[in-house]
Structure formats: structure tokens, C-alpha cells
C-alpha positions in Angstrom: -19.6 -11.1 -6.2 -17.8 -11.5 -9.5 -17.3 -14.7 -11.4 -13.6 -14.6 -10.6 -14.4 -14.3 -6.9 -16.6 -17.3 -7.0 -14.0 -19.4 -8.8 -11.4 -18.3 -6.3 -13.6 -19.2 -3.4 -14.3 -22.6 -4.9 -10.6 -23.3 -5.3 -9.7 -22.2 -1.8 -12.4 -24.2 -0.2 -11.2 -27.3 -2.1 -7.7 -27.0 -0.9 -6.2 -28.2 2.4 -5.9 -25.5 5.0 -2.2 -25.0 4.6 -2.5 -24.6 0.8 -5.5 -22.3 1.2 -3.4 -20.0 3.4 -0.7 -20.0 0.8 -3.2 -18.8 -1.8 -4.4 -16.1 0.6 -0.8 -15.0 1.2 -0.2 -14.8 -2.5 -3.4 -12.8 -3.1 -2.3 -10.4 -0.3 1.2 -10.1 -2.0 -0.5 -9.2 -5.3 -2.8 -6.7 -3.5 0.2 -4.9 -2.0 2.1 -5.0 -5.3 -0.9 -3.3 -6.9 -0.9 -0.6 -4.1 2.8 0.0 -4.8 2.2 0.4 -8.5 -0.5 3.0 -7.7 1.9 5.0 -5.5 4.5 4.8 -8.2 2.0 6.2 -10.7 1.1 9.0 -8.3 4.7 9.9 -7.5 5.7 10.0 -11.1 2.8 12.1 -12.2 4.3 15.3 -13.7 1.4 17.6 -12.8 2.0 20.4 -10.4 0.9 20.0 -6.8 0.9 23.6 -5.4 -0.5 22.7 -1.9 2.0 19.9 -1.4 4.8 22.2 -2.7 3.8 24.9 -0.2 3.6 22.4 2.6 7.1 21.1 1.9 8.5 24.6 1.6 7.0 25.6 5.0 8.3 22.4 6.6 11.8 23.0 5.2 11.8 26.6 6.5 11.2 25.3 10.0 14.6 23.6 9.9 15.5 20.1 11.0 13.2 18.3 13.3 14.2 16.6 16.6 14.4 12.9 16.3 11.4 11.0 17.9 12.2 9.7 21.3 10.4 6.3 21.7 10.7 6.4 25.5 8.5 9.5 25.4 5.6 7.8 23.8 
């Protein structure tokens, strides 16, 4: 466990339950934001992706797909 983790645990344990939940919610928000930034980095990477390109080309050659029917699930 890192020093930051220990401090965060101490803070959360000292807070009333409602405020502790707010801290957890904010931490989850930051985590998701970090995930979004990673996806943005991946999507904006200019390097070639030949396997992905081939997959997309094959899928486009198949033509439009039928919409998913939720009642059939």
C-alpha cells in the first residue's frame, strides 16, 4: 500500500458515512476520467494498425448489419 493510499484511507475513515461516499464517488469519477484519457491516447495514436484495418475492411464488405432485436435476447 502506498503512502497516498494510507492517507486516503485515514481521511475516509475519519469522515461521516455520507461524506466518505462522496469521496469514493469522486475517486471513481477520476478513475473513469483517467480511463477516458487512455482511450483518447490510443485512438489518436498515428501508428498503423494493419489487423484492425483488415477487420474493418472485411466488416464493411459484408454490408449493413441488421439492427439488434432486444425481444430476441
